[in-house]
Backbone of each chain as ProteinMPNN parsed JSONL, in Angstrom:
{"seq_chain_A": "XXXXXXXXXXXXXXXXXXXXXXXXXXXXXXXXXXXXXXXXXXXXXXXXXXXXXXXXXXXXXXXXXXXXXXXXXXXXXX", "coords_chain_A": {"N_chain_A": [[86.16, 107.417, 104.614], [88.458, 106.953, 101.961], [90.775, 109.038, 100.478], [91.862, 109.395, 97.197], [94.433, 110.59, 95.345], [95.526, 111.819, 92.183], [98.282, 112.33, 89.994], [100.211, 114.14, 87.466], [100.701, 112.461, 84.327], [98.998, 110.42, 84.955], [96.689, 111.449, 86.213], [95.761, 112.852, 84.051], [95.234, 110.804, 82.212], [93.268, 109.347, 83.556], [91.365, 111.262, 83.726], [90.613, 112.722, 85.913], [91.317, 114.293, 89.102], [91.052, 113.383, 91.636], [89.626, 110.913, 93.816], [87.089, 109.778, 96.071], [86.682, 107.134, 98.153], [84.729, 104.712, 99.776], [86.308, 102.613, 101.699], [88.059, 99.946, 103.212], [90.959, 98.165, 103.742], [93.574, 96.208, 102.136], [96.136, 98.129, 100.536], [96.971, 97.291, 98.023], [94.714, 96.057, 96.856], [93.031, 98.216, 96.709], [94.314, 99.754, 94.773], [93.901, 98.128, 92.57], [91.192, 98.458, 92.293], [91.081, 101.049, 91.391], [92.262, 100.93, 88.841], [92.947, 98.417, 86.476], [95.574, 98.221, 85.521], [97.099, 99.792, 87.191], [98.182, 98.734, 89.595], [99.896, 96.86, 88.523], [101.655, 98.559, 87.15], [102.796, 99.825, 89.328], [104.166, 97.711, 90.478], [106.01, 97.311, 88.49], [107.466, 99.55, 88.705], [106.834, 101.854, 87.283], [104.985, 103.514, 88.108], [104.248, 105.258, 91.118], [103.486, 105.225, 94.675], [102.008, 106.976, 97.387], [101.302, 107.155, 100.864], [99.442, 109.039, 102.949], [101.13, 111.229, 102.418], [103.68, 110.174, 102.354], [106.087, 108.303, 100.593], [105.508, 104.941, 99.655], [106.24, 101.471, 99.612], [105.305, 99.039, 100.372], [102.667, 97.322, 99.493], [100.861, 95.833, 100.829], [99.949, 96.984, 103.081], [97.313, 98.088, 105.238], [94.67, 100.299, 104.433], [92.359, 102.955, 105.201], [89.668, 104.751, 106.737], [89.958, 108.251, 106.443], [92.496, 108.162, 105.342], [94.97, 109.252, 102.987], [95.737, 108.494, 99.802], [98.136, 108.629, 97.272], [98.783, 108.544, 93.803], [101.23, 108.399, 91.41], [103.485, 109.342, 88.677], [107.078, 108.896, 88.063], [109.127, 111.485, 89.404], [109.684, 114.654, 87.781], [110.591, 117.249, 87.978], [112.194, 120.527, 88.142]], "CA_chain_A": [[86.475, 107.553, 103.195], [89.85, 107.079, 101.544], [90.963, 109.972, 99.366], [92.91, 108.971, 96.269], [94.833, 111.704, 94.48], [96.283, 111.425, 90.993], [99.149, 113.41, 89.514], [100.923, 113.981, 86.2], [99.971, 111.826, 83.22], [97.978, 109.507, 85.485], [95.465, 112.252, 86.362], [95.294, 113.179, 82.704], [94.677, 109.608, 81.589], [92.029, 108.98, 84.236], [90.391, 112.346, 83.544], [90.214, 113.291, 87.204], [92.429, 114.557, 90.012], [90.829, 112.814, 92.964], [88.443, 110.1, 94.111], [86.881, 109.442, 97.491], [86.091, 105.794, 98.13], [84.464, 104.084, 101.071], [87.105, 101.393, 101.561], [89.029, 99.554, 104.239], [91.602, 96.944, 103.311], [94.955, 96.364, 101.64], [96.392, 99.136, 99.501], [97.083, 96.597, 96.732], [93.369, 95.847, 96.3], [92.504, 99.541, 96.372], [94.908, 100.142, 93.495], [93.226, 97.351, 91.522], [89.877, 99.079, 92.105], [91.279, 102.281, 90.611], [92.5, 100.557, 87.449], [93.581, 97.104, 86.362], [97.016, 98.276, 85.254], [97.802, 100.639, 88.156], [98.962, 97.905, 90.523], [100.975, 96.291, 87.702], [102.624, 99.627, 86.915], [103.515, 100.052, 90.586], [105.118, 96.606, 90.621], [107.072, 97.496, 87.489], [108.113, 100.823, 89.047], [106.514, 102.924, 86.335], [104.077, 104.363, 88.876], [104.608, 105.214, 92.532], [102.347, 105.436, 95.572], [102.273, 107.557, 98.707], [100.224, 107.059, 101.839], [99.509, 110.189, 103.87], [102.228, 112.101, 101.981], [104.976, 109.494, 102.417], [106.215, 107.222, 99.611], [105.338, 103.627, 100.268], [106.479, 100.363, 98.691], [104.575, 97.878, 100.864], [101.277, 97.442, 99.05], [99.995, 95.002, 101.673], [99.509, 97.767, 104.229], [95.88, 98.389, 105.225], [94.264, 101.708, 104.401], [90.949, 103.119, 105.573], [89.108, 106.062, 107.063], [90.779, 109.47, 106.484], [93.806, 108.031, 104.698], [95.147, 109.886, 101.673], [96.625, 107.723, 98.928], [98.465, 109.361, 96.047], [99.335, 107.699, 92.74], [101.932, 109.37, 90.557], [104.66, 108.85, 87.942], [108.376, 109.353, 88.58], [109.213, 112.947, 89.436], [110.435, 115.235, 86.655], [110.654, 118.703, 88.157], [113.468, 121.186, 87.921]], "C_chain_A": [[87.988, 107.628, 102.983], [89.892, 108.066, 100.38], [92.101, 109.454, 98.493], [93.2, 110.142, 95.33], [95.676, 111.173, 93.32], [97.091, 112.619, 90.493], [99.764, 113.071, 88.155], [100.065, 113.3, 85.141], [98.894, 110.867, 83.715], [96.646, 110.239, 85.646], [94.873, 112.55, 84.981], [94.613, 111.969, 82.049], [93.351, 109.197, 82.216], [90.942, 110.041, 84.067], [89.875, 112.925, 84.84], [91.418, 113.404, 88.109], [92.292, 113.77, 91.319], [89.576, 111.95, 92.995], [88.315, 109.991, 95.628], [86.101, 108.139, 97.504], [85.896, 105.294, 99.553], [85.142, 102.718, 101.051], [87.964, 101.18, 102.804], [89.646, 98.232, 103.785], [92.987, 97.213, 102.765], [95.051, 97.398, 100.511], [96.408, 98.495, 98.111], [95.709, 96.43, 96.061], [92.72, 97.18, 95.929], [93.04, 99.998, 95.012], [94.244, 99.389, 92.339], [91.837, 97.918, 91.235], [89.984, 100.317, 91.21], [91.468, 101.948, 89.135], [93.296, 99.279, 87.405], [95.106, 97.212, 86.277], [97.794, 99.115, 86.275], [98.723, 99.799, 89.04], [100.143, 97.261, 89.78], [102.072, 97.333, 87.47], [103.427, 99.967, 88.174], [104.566, 98.962, 90.771], [106.293, 96.766, 89.664], [107.804, 98.827, 87.664], [107.975, 101.882, 87.964], [105.635, 103.962, 87.034], [104.415, 104.177, 90.351], [103.405, 105.601, 93.392], [102.832, 106.082, 96.861], [101.047, 107.344, 99.585], [100.434, 108.168, 102.858], [100.811, 110.972, 103.672], [103.621, 111.482, 102.139], [105.0, 108.367, 101.382], [106.151, 105.88, 100.315], [105.563, 102.551, 99.208], [105.676, 99.125, 99.089], [103.088, 98.022, 100.53], [100.32, 96.596, 99.89], [99.51, 95.754, 102.913], [98.016, 98.068, 104.102], [95.65, 99.894, 105.184], [92.775, 101.785, 104.726], [90.615, 104.561, 105.84], [90.172, 107.165, 107.173], [92.181, 109.328, 105.879], [93.805, 108.741, 103.341], [96.183, 109.074, 100.896], [96.895, 108.58, 97.689], [99.128, 108.409, 95.063], [99.958, 108.633, 91.709], [103.084, 108.708, 89.786], [105.953, 109.321, 88.609], [108.477, 110.874, 88.442], [110.06, 113.471, 88.264], [110.501, 116.762, 86.747], [112.035, 119.259, 87.85], [113.56, 121.831, 86.566]], "O_chain_A": [[88.7, 108.289, 103.739], [89.135, 107.939, 99.418], [93.173, 109.117, 98.993], [92.317, 110.617, 94.616], [96.43, 110.211, 93.464], [96.643, 113.764, 90.56], [99.833, 111.912, 87.746], [98.858, 113.529, 85.063], [97.972, 110.537, 82.969], [95.598, 109.718, 85.264], [93.659, 112.504, 84.779], [93.562, 112.094, 81.421], [92.431, 108.759, 81.525], [89.756, 109.763, 84.239], [88.816, 113.552, 84.866], [92.418, 112.711, 87.923], [93.276, 113.523, 92.015], [88.598, 112.217, 92.297], [89.296, 110.098, 96.364], [85.008, 108.044, 96.945], [86.768, 105.432, 100.411], [84.62, 101.773, 100.46], [88.518, 102.125, 103.366], [88.923, 97.284, 103.478], [93.517, 98.314, 102.911], [94.165, 97.512, 99.663], [95.921, 99.08, 97.144], [95.567, 96.637, 94.856], [91.96, 97.266, 94.965], [92.302, 100.56, 94.202], [94.048, 99.947, 91.259], [91.356, 97.873, 90.103], [89.107, 100.594, 90.391], [90.895, 102.613, 88.272], [94.213, 99.077, 88.202], [95.834, 96.416, 86.871], [99.024, 99.147, 86.229], [99.9, 100.119, 89.207], [101.239, 97.133, 90.326], [103.261, 97.034, 87.579], [104.594, 100.349, 88.09], [105.701, 99.234, 91.163], [107.424, 96.403, 89.985], [108.663, 99.179, 86.855], [108.872, 102.698, 87.752], [105.551, 105.117, 86.617], [104.814, 103.095, 90.782], [102.447, 106.211, 92.919], [103.915, 105.779, 97.36], [99.911, 107.353, 99.112], [101.46, 108.229, 103.536], [101.495, 111.326, 104.633], [104.627, 112.188, 102.065], [104.062, 107.574, 101.296], [106.668, 105.707, 101.418], [105.137, 102.692, 98.061], [105.399, 98.264, 98.254], [102.354, 98.748, 101.2], [99.107, 96.64, 99.685], [98.741, 95.211, 103.707], [97.511, 98.276, 102.999], [96.363, 100.66, 105.833], [92.032, 100.819, 104.551], [91.195, 105.474, 105.253], [91.154, 107.025, 107.902], [92.965, 110.277, 105.906], [92.786, 108.816, 102.653], [97.347, 108.985, 101.287], [95.978, 109.183, 97.131], [99.94, 107.568, 95.451], [99.301, 109.541, 91.2], [103.59, 107.659, 90.185], [105.921, 110.054, 89.598], [107.975, 111.461, 87.483], [111.011, 112.826, 87.822], [110.471, 117.465, 85.737], [112.92, 118.553, 87.366], [114.584, 122.429, 86.235]]}, "seq_chain_B": "XXXXXXXXXXXXXXXXXXXXXXXXXXXXXXXXXXXXXXXXXXXXXXXXXXXXXXXXXXXXXXXXXXXXXXXXXXXXXXXXXXXXXXXXXXXXXXXXXXXXXXXXXXXXXXXXXXXXXXXXXXXXXXXXXXXXXXXXXXXXXXXXXXXXX", "coords_chain_B": {"N_chain_B": [[116.748, 135.899, 105.047], [116.975, 132.37, 104.546], [114.856, 130.093, 102.697], [112.148, 127.833, 101.788], [110.065, 127.447, 99.018], [107.13, 126.98, 97.1], [105.943, 128.137, 94.165], [103.318, 129.716, 92.398], [103.545, 131.984, 91.082], [105.62, 134.368, 89.233], [109.147, 134.182, 89.982], [111.009, 136.223, 92.116], [114.078, 136.698, 91.652], [116.258, 138.428, 92.249], [115.333, 139.757, 94.505], [115.213, 137.618, 96.302], [117.9, 136.855, 96.421], [119.046, 139.166, 97.526], [117.747, 139.218, 99.976], [118.745, 136.878, 101.204], [121.462, 137.459, 101.226], [121.586, 139.573, 102.976], [121.107, 138.395, 105.364], [123.117, 137.453, 107.012], [126.267, 138.379, 108.372], [128.369, 136.74, 108.168], [128.582, 135.642, 105.709], [130.525, 134.731, 102.946], [130.502, 133.762, 100.462], [128.21, 133.455, 97.882], [126.232, 131.474, 96.022], [124.366, 130.898, 93.107], [121.801, 129.096, 91.417], [119.888, 129.15, 88.503], [117.195, 127.767, 87.048], [115.85, 127.734, 83.86], [113.172, 128.09, 81.508], [113.678, 126.65, 78.414], [113.747, 127.203, 74.839], [114.036, 125.157, 72.999], [113.554, 121.701, 73.027], [114.765, 118.55, 72.93], [115.084, 118.862, 70.161], [112.706, 120.015, 69.354], [110.45, 122.821, 69.076], [109.532, 124.557, 71.894], [106.538, 125.729, 73.357], [105.401, 126.361, 75.843], [105.597, 125.476, 79.376], [104.102, 123.234, 81.739], [103.806, 122.704, 85.149], [102.889, 120.168, 87.244], [102.12, 119.402, 90.645], [102.505, 117.807, 93.852], [101.445, 119.107, 96.599], [101.994, 118.732, 99.475], [103.934, 116.648, 99.597], [105.916, 117.656, 97.889], [106.683, 120.021, 99.146], [107.577, 119.01, 101.604], [109.794, 117.548, 100.694], [111.474, 119.554, 99.605], [112.026, 121.053, 101.903], [113.379, 119.12, 103.416], [115.612, 118.675, 101.797], [116.83, 121.209, 101.801], [117.47, 121.477, 104.528], [119.186, 119.272, 104.876], [121.227, 119.935, 103.104], [122.323, 122.24, 104.263], [123.37, 121.152, 106.58], [125.09, 119.072, 105.577], [126.957, 120.428, 103.942], [127.825, 122.443, 105.508], [126.652, 124.972, 105.348], [125.753, 128.461, 105.611], [123.206, 129.33, 105.077], [120.289, 128.621, 103.002], [118.245, 128.854, 100.071], [115.449, 127.564, 98.374], [113.431, 127.637, 95.636], [110.682, 126.63, 93.765], [108.954, 126.922, 90.78], [105.532, 126.377, 89.91], [102.688, 125.285, 87.921], [101.747, 127.166, 85.013], [104.395, 128.073, 82.772], [106.384, 130.207, 80.814], [108.597, 130.521, 77.894], [111.882, 131.337, 78.819], [111.184, 131.929, 81.381], [111.921, 131.859, 84.865], [112.203, 128.904, 86.632], [113.29, 127.3, 88.586], [114.937, 128.177, 91.437], [117.886, 128.243, 93.192], [119.699, 129.176, 95.942], [122.66, 129.443, 97.713], [124.368, 130.175, 100.716], [127.533, 130.63, 102.085], [130.602, 130.444, 104.02], [132.849, 130.116, 102.467], [133.719, 129.602, 98.934], [133.95, 127.001, 97.87], [132.365, 124.946, 99.171], [129.904, 126.035, 98.657], [129.551, 125.937, 95.84], [129.546, 123.14, 95.48], [127.314, 122.474, 97.021], [125.157, 123.673, 95.686], [124.983, 122.227, 93.274], [124.433, 119.693, 94.295], [121.951, 120.153, 95.563], [120.277, 120.84, 93.368], [120.297, 118.433, 91.915], [119.083, 116.746, 93.825], [116.549, 117.938, 94.088], [115.458, 117.4, 91.571], [115.292, 114.622, 91.74], [113.803, 114.06, 94.063], [111.628, 115.79, 94.605], [108.132, 116.078, 94.491], [107.102, 116.757, 91.74], [105.964, 117.377, 88.455], [106.721, 117.675, 85.036], [105.368, 119.088, 82.13], [105.617, 119.414, 78.699], [104.613, 121.687, 76.259], [104.454, 121.856, 72.812], [105.221, 123.924, 69.933], [104.081, 122.877, 67.659], [101.685, 121.912, 68.438], [101.666, 119.494, 69.721], [102.224, 117.637, 72.796], [104.052, 116.559, 75.745], [104.576, 114.549, 78.669], [107.33, 114.941, 80.679], [109.887, 112.575, 81.071], [111.846, 111.341, 83.798], [115.48, 111.501, 84.016], [117.075, 108.423, 83.358], [119.047, 107.594, 85.157], [118.47, 109.105, 87.413], [116.021, 108.029, 88.117], [116.655, 105.349, 88.648], [118.261, 105.706, 90.883], [116.454, 106.792, 92.662], [114.582, 104.747, 93.124], [115.97, 102.795, 94.345]], "CA_chain_B": [[116.61, 134.531, 105.572], [116.724, 131.324, 103.567], [113.511, 129.528, 102.775], [111.674, 126.935, 100.75], [108.77, 127.942, 98.572], [106.596, 126.51, 95.823], [105.273, 129.362, 93.751], [102.578, 129.762, 91.131], [103.822, 133.309, 90.519], [107.031, 134.542, 88.859], [110.09, 134.225, 91.103], [111.825, 137.443, 92.178], [115.41, 136.182, 91.978], [117.112, 139.425, 92.884], [114.792, 139.969, 95.856], [115.603, 136.478, 97.145], [119.353, 136.937, 96.624], [119.285, 140.268, 98.458], [117.257, 138.802, 101.296], [119.679, 135.914, 101.79], [122.744, 138.137, 101.419], [121.494, 140.479, 104.134], [120.714, 137.661, 106.566], [124.258, 137.148, 107.889], [127.532, 139.041, 108.033], [129.388, 135.681, 108.017], [128.576, 135.169, 104.314], [131.665, 135.107, 102.121], [130.221, 133.269, 99.112], [126.792, 133.216, 97.622], [126.167, 130.857, 94.698], [122.972, 130.808, 92.663], [121.435, 128.365, 90.204], [118.579, 129.517, 87.979], [116.69, 126.91, 85.977], [115.03, 128.594, 83.002], [112.494, 127.363, 80.42], [114.357, 126.892, 77.145], [112.846, 127.15, 73.687], [114.179, 123.909, 72.249], [113.69, 120.494, 73.829], [114.928, 117.377, 72.058], [114.939, 119.264, 68.765], [111.394, 120.595, 69.049], [110.22, 124.152, 69.633], [108.62, 124.545, 73.044], [105.688, 126.92, 73.507], [105.305, 126.649, 77.279], [105.63, 124.311, 80.265], [103.167, 123.183, 82.869], [104.303, 121.873, 86.253], [101.948, 119.643, 88.226], [102.855, 119.088, 91.878], [101.805, 117.263, 95.025], [101.926, 120.161, 97.5], [102.572, 118.305, 100.761], [105.176, 115.89, 99.389], [106.942, 118.52, 97.28], [107.157, 120.937, 100.181], [108.378, 118.217, 102.553], [111.079, 117.198, 100.074], [112.325, 120.749, 99.508], [112.484, 121.378, 103.26], [114.388, 118.127, 103.82], [116.819, 118.911, 100.997], [117.472, 122.433, 102.31], [118.035, 121.189, 105.848], [120.319, 118.357, 104.723], [122.324, 120.653, 102.426], [122.949, 123.119, 105.254], [124.152, 120.303, 107.481], [126.106, 118.314, 104.85], [127.998, 121.282, 103.37], [128.177, 123.488, 106.474], [126.221, 126.265, 104.8], [125.143, 129.438, 106.523], [121.762, 129.303, 104.801], [119.958, 128.237, 101.621], [116.873, 129.094, 99.594], [115.041, 126.754, 97.215], [112.089, 128.02, 95.179], [110.297, 125.96, 92.521], [107.72, 127.423, 90.167], [104.588, 125.373, 89.421], [101.668, 125.853, 87.036], [102.2, 127.52, 83.665], [105.63, 128.858, 82.66], [106.722, 130.486, 79.416], [110.013, 130.517, 77.524], [112.674, 132.344, 79.524], [110.769, 132.075, 82.788], [112.702, 131.192, 85.909], [111.348, 127.881, 87.241], [113.936, 126.764, 89.788], [115.966, 129.071, 91.994], [118.612, 127.719, 94.361], [120.731, 130.112, 96.402], [123.289, 128.992, 98.951], [125.296, 131.121, 101.328], [128.514, 129.957, 102.939], [131.759, 131.289, 104.305], [133.807, 129.979, 101.363], [133.051, 129.256, 97.688], [134.021, 125.588, 97.505], [131.188, 124.207, 99.63], [128.706, 126.619, 98.039], [129.419, 125.356, 94.499], [129.148, 121.73, 95.628], [125.961, 122.394, 97.582], [124.161, 124.027, 94.667], [124.83, 121.086, 92.36], [123.767, 118.622, 95.035], [120.549, 120.53, 95.777], [119.538, 120.736, 92.099], [120.125, 116.994, 91.642], [118.106, 116.196, 94.778], [115.213, 118.458, 93.742], [114.976, 116.644, 90.41], [115.012, 113.234, 92.116], [112.983, 113.859, 95.261], [110.464, 116.674, 94.762], [106.956, 115.537, 93.79], [106.759, 117.751, 90.724], [105.961, 116.75, 87.133], [106.829, 118.69, 83.983], [104.712, 118.8, 80.85], [106.051, 120.351, 77.662], [103.715, 121.956, 75.131], [105.264, 122.27, 71.674], [104.571, 124.862, 69.016], [103.311, 122.159, 66.634], [100.418, 121.469, 69.019], [101.839, 118.273, 70.507], [102.745, 117.827, 74.15], [104.519, 115.317, 76.378], [105.032, 114.579, 80.058], [108.766, 114.673, 80.667], [110.354, 111.438, 81.876], [113.115, 111.653, 84.467], [116.679, 110.816, 83.538], [117.065, 107.04, 83.847], [119.927, 107.466, 86.318], [117.741, 109.671, 88.551], [114.974, 107.095, 88.489], [117.29, 104.181, 89.261], [118.731, 106.086, 92.206], [115.302, 107.049, 93.517], [113.825, 103.557, 93.487], [116.807, 101.841, 95.071]], "C_chain_B": [[116.363, 133.546, 104.435], [115.329, 130.759, 103.741], [113.293, 128.5, 101.679], [110.31, 127.439, 100.321], [108.409, 127.288, 97.249], [105.652, 127.593, 95.337], [104.531, 129.22, 92.427], [102.812, 131.097, 90.431], [105.29, 133.385, 90.097], [107.927, 134.707, 90.087], [110.929, 135.497, 91.013], [113.239, 137.057, 92.623], [116.244, 137.213, 92.743], [116.644, 139.721, 94.308], [115.226, 138.862, 96.808], [117.102, 136.507, 97.44], [119.674, 138.005, 97.665], [118.888, 139.875, 99.878], [118.247, 137.858, 101.978], [121.014, 136.586, 102.134], [122.744, 138.996, 102.694], [121.236, 139.745, 105.45], [121.875, 137.358, 107.504], [125.519, 137.87, 107.421], [128.676, 138.026, 107.917], [129.54, 135.259, 106.554], [129.794, 135.703, 103.548], [131.479, 134.66, 100.682], [128.73, 133.022, 98.992], [126.69, 132.711, 96.176], [124.702, 130.584, 94.345], [122.848, 129.911, 91.437], [120.053, 128.834, 89.787], [118.228, 128.572, 86.846], [115.653, 127.696, 85.182], [114.388, 127.744, 81.898], [113.173, 127.694, 79.093], [113.42, 126.603, 75.966], [112.891, 125.825, 72.935], [114.342, 122.747, 73.226], [113.691, 119.297, 72.894], [114.59, 117.721, 70.605], [113.614, 119.902, 68.395], [111.227, 121.949, 69.731], [109.155, 124.105, 70.728], [107.827, 125.852, 73.075], [105.611, 127.347, 74.969], [105.444, 125.348, 78.058], [104.47, 124.397, 81.25], [103.774, 122.25, 83.91], [103.145, 121.482, 87.155], [102.754, 119.364, 89.492], [101.922, 118.556, 92.951], [102.268, 118.145, 96.184], [102.631, 119.667, 98.772], [103.911, 117.585, 100.552], [106.287, 116.765, 98.81], [107.542, 119.449, 98.331], [108.027, 120.206, 101.208], [109.76, 117.903, 101.987], [112.001, 118.412, 100.018], [112.858, 121.151, 100.888], [113.579, 120.422, 103.723], [115.703, 118.387, 103.096], [117.564, 120.142, 101.526], [118.182, 122.161, 103.637], [119.275, 120.307, 105.731], [121.51, 119.057, 104.074], [123.068, 121.546, 103.418], [123.865, 122.312, 106.165], [125.347, 119.665, 106.755], [127.278, 119.181, 104.388], [128.402, 122.432, 104.301], [127.801, 124.882, 105.998], [125.735, 127.197, 105.908], [123.632, 129.418, 106.335], [121.538, 128.895, 103.344], [118.499, 128.553, 101.322], [116.624, 128.202, 98.384], [113.613, 127.172, 96.851], [111.811, 127.33, 93.844], [108.985, 126.555, 92.032], [106.841, 126.243, 89.785], [103.506, 126.075, 88.604], [102.276, 126.165, 85.676], [103.489, 128.337, 83.712], [105.996, 129.003, 81.184], [108.216, 130.442, 79.166], [110.739, 131.66, 78.235], [112.281, 132.538, 80.971], [111.709, 131.293, 83.714], [111.793, 130.193, 86.618], [111.992, 127.21, 88.464], [115.05, 127.71, 90.218], [116.568, 128.41, 93.229], [119.695, 128.731, 94.716], [121.339, 129.533, 97.675], [124.302, 130.033, 99.409], [126.24, 130.358, 102.243], [129.682, 130.903, 103.195], [132.729, 131.276, 103.124], [133.121, 129.381, 100.128], [132.946, 127.748, 97.429], [132.755, 124.823, 97.911], [129.906, 124.745, 98.988], [128.477, 126.048, 96.641], [128.933, 123.907, 94.595], [127.694, 121.611, 96.074], [124.898, 122.696, 96.527], [123.923, 122.85, 93.725], [124.077, 119.941, 93.037], [122.28, 118.93, 95.209], [119.739, 120.36, 94.486], [119.283, 119.264, 91.755], [119.057, 116.386, 92.548], [116.69, 116.667, 94.459], [114.638, 117.662, 92.58], [114.573, 115.219, 90.788], [113.884, 113.107, 93.136], [111.725, 114.716, 95.379], [109.309, 116.185, 93.887], [106.379, 116.587, 92.839], [106.9, 117.082, 89.36], [105.863, 117.817, 86.051], [106.176, 118.212, 82.688], [105.133, 119.869, 79.841], [104.991, 120.46, 76.571], [104.567, 122.492, 73.988], [104.48, 123.178, 70.735], [103.771, 124.164, 67.923], [102.006, 121.583, 67.177], [100.533, 120.186, 69.832], [102.295, 118.615, 71.93], [103.265, 116.486, 74.659], [104.823, 115.572, 77.849], [106.489, 114.157, 80.06], [109.081, 113.498, 81.586], [111.641, 111.836, 82.586], [114.275, 110.974, 83.765], [116.686, 109.422, 84.147], [117.913, 106.886, 85.126], [119.251, 108.017, 87.576], [116.711, 108.685, 89.066], [115.568, 105.888, 89.198], [117.715, 104.499, 90.69], [117.561, 106.235, 93.174], [114.644, 105.767, 93.992], [114.683, 102.511, 94.176], [116.431, 101.812, 96.539]], "O_chain_B": [[115.638, 133.843, 103.486], [114.7, 130.92, 104.787], [114.116, 128.32, 100.782], [109.489, 127.815, 101.158], [109.265, 127.07, 96.391], [104.678, 127.93, 96.011], [105.059, 128.67, 91.46], [102.334, 131.313, 89.318], [106.11, 132.579, 90.536], [107.524, 135.289, 91.094], [111.489, 135.808, 89.962], [113.556, 137.084, 93.812], [116.859, 136.896, 93.761], [117.462, 139.911, 95.209], [115.563, 139.117, 97.964], [117.528, 136.223, 98.559], [120.473, 137.779, 98.574], [119.596, 140.162, 100.843], [118.552, 138.005, 103.162], [121.612, 136.323, 103.178], [123.756, 139.121, 103.383], [121.154, 140.363, 106.511], [121.652, 137.039, 108.672], [125.794, 137.956, 106.224], [129.809, 138.395, 107.607], [130.514, 134.595, 106.198], [130.06, 136.903, 103.498], [132.194, 135.108, 99.786], [128.091, 132.459, 99.881], [127.018, 133.43, 95.232], [123.919, 130.11, 95.168], [123.683, 129.959, 90.533], [119.144, 128.911, 90.614], [118.883, 128.573, 85.804], [114.707, 128.249, 85.742], [114.997, 126.789, 81.414], [113.241, 128.856, 78.692], [112.443, 125.864, 76.089], [111.91, 125.42, 72.312], [115.167, 122.803, 74.138], [112.73, 119.065, 72.159], [113.901, 116.967, 69.917], [113.414, 120.292, 67.244], [111.775, 122.197, 70.805], [108.028, 123.666, 70.502], [108.372, 126.933, 72.85], [105.737, 128.527, 75.295], [105.415, 124.259, 77.484], [103.942, 125.47, 81.543], [104.201, 121.141, 83.589], [102.495, 122.337, 87.756], [103.956, 119.113, 89.41], [100.72, 118.823, 92.953], [103.37, 117.954, 96.699], [103.724, 120.125, 99.102], [104.893, 117.872, 101.236], [107.452, 116.635, 99.187], [108.757, 119.636, 98.391], [109.07, 120.709, 101.627], [110.765, 117.979, 102.693], [113.182, 118.309, 100.349], [114.017, 121.545, 101.015], [114.567, 120.832, 104.332], [116.776, 118.329, 103.698], [118.785, 120.115, 101.678], [119.329, 122.557, 103.841], [120.285, 120.55, 106.391], [122.659, 118.811, 104.442], [124.297, 121.599, 103.412], [124.981, 122.727, 106.479], [126.474, 119.709, 107.249], [128.433, 118.756, 104.427], [129.212, 123.284, 103.935], [128.534, 125.846, 106.214], [125.36, 126.757, 106.994], [122.873, 129.482, 107.302], [122.481, 128.832, 102.555], [117.641, 128.522, 102.204], [117.463, 128.093, 97.49], [112.701, 127.068, 97.672], [112.603, 127.432, 92.908], [108.023, 126.672, 92.792], [107.358, 125.204, 89.374], [103.42, 127.303, 88.595], [103.215, 125.497, 85.242], [103.659, 129.189, 84.584], [105.924, 128.046, 80.413], [109.01, 130.339, 80.101], [110.269, 132.798, 78.249], [112.971, 133.237, 81.713], [112.21, 130.222, 83.372], [110.744, 130.566, 87.144], [111.29, 126.616, 89.283], [115.975, 127.998, 89.459], [115.863, 128.065, 94.177], [120.513, 129.095, 93.871], [120.618, 129.174, 98.605], [124.987, 130.671, 98.609], [125.813, 129.549, 103.067], [129.738, 132.01, 102.658], [133.355, 132.29, 102.815], [132.079, 128.736, 100.243], [131.971, 127.279, 96.841], [132.15, 124.135, 97.089], [128.943, 124.004, 98.797], [127.347, 125.712, 96.286], [128.019, 123.503, 93.877], [126.942, 120.771, 95.579], [123.857, 122.041, 96.486], [122.777, 122.521, 93.418], [123.206, 119.308, 92.44], [121.442, 118.049, 95.02], [118.643, 119.8, 94.509], [118.178, 118.9, 91.35], [118.224, 115.602, 92.093], [115.741, 115.889, 94.548], [113.465, 117.289, 92.6], [113.625, 114.67, 90.226], [113.1, 112.159, 93.083], [110.842, 114.399, 96.176], [109.485, 115.915, 92.699], [105.342, 117.202, 93.092], [107.834, 116.315, 89.131], [105.046, 118.734, 86.128], [106.403, 117.095, 82.224], [105.018, 121.067, 80.099], [104.533, 119.454, 76.031], [105.311, 123.458, 74.16], [103.249, 123.198, 70.741], [102.884, 124.77, 67.322], [101.301, 120.858, 66.475], [99.603, 119.824, 70.553], [102.698, 119.743, 72.214], [102.971, 115.43, 74.099], [105.265, 116.655, 78.23], [106.837, 113.118, 79.499], [108.61, 113.432, 82.722], [112.442, 112.59, 82.035], [114.095, 110.009, 83.022], [116.345, 109.252, 85.317], [117.549, 106.152, 86.045], [119.427, 107.478, 88.669], [116.539, 108.514, 90.273], [115.052, 105.45, 90.226], [117.556, 103.679, 91.595], [117.652, 105.859, 94.343], [114.192, 105.692, 95.134], [114.183, 101.452, 94.554], [117.028, 101.066, 97.314]]}, "name": "protein", "num_of_chains": 2, "seq": "XXXXXXXXXXXXXXXXXXXXXXXXXXXXXXXXXXXXXXXXXXXXXXXXXXXXXXXXXXXXXXXXXXXXXXXXXXXXXXXXXXXXXXXXXXXXXXXXXXXXXXXXXXXXXXXXXXXXXXXXXXXXXXXXXXXXXXXXXXXXXXXXXXXXXXXXXXXXXXXXXXXXXXXXXXXXXXXXXXXXXXXXXXXXXXXXXXXXXXXXXXXXXXXXXXXXXXXXXXXXXXXXXXX"}
């Protein structure tokens, strides 16, 4: 299972904090499964992605069993 | 001793300052930044804030920033504490304390740490206004441009 976590306004818009999906394949396709506009927003740098707690820009990387993907907006702490 | 912490509880600033101050007799300067929830944001009255965070990434970023600041500015030690969850007006939400032998590097280090926390820590701020509206705060454009380069 791949765990997908959502943060900030993305979690609010989706109405959930986390999904668990039985999936193996490119990260790009996983993002499309989550929502049509997620992958577009990542390309336009409105939304960012982490794989196993590290920011990632290469959406062609494969993800699968036990991976944790996080989808989040730009940071605004402080 | 210096440390990094993400806290859902109020931050004890004086306790942290005392702890850091007592950690080394080499300390000649101790500079503190306290980020506080203000009542007015972009002309609107704020009721409270909520901070969402990604625990692993936020903690990793704060640890990296602390370690790099100590190395870059030759600090004796540093503490970075960020509040998450609900915070009211006047609450302390970001505490940065740096200890060094001399003041110059301490002042520079505090400013650098605060800027890095805003750019690099996986934390998101939501403002609730007194008129019932709310908004997720967007980062400064310059911070975003720097982060995605």
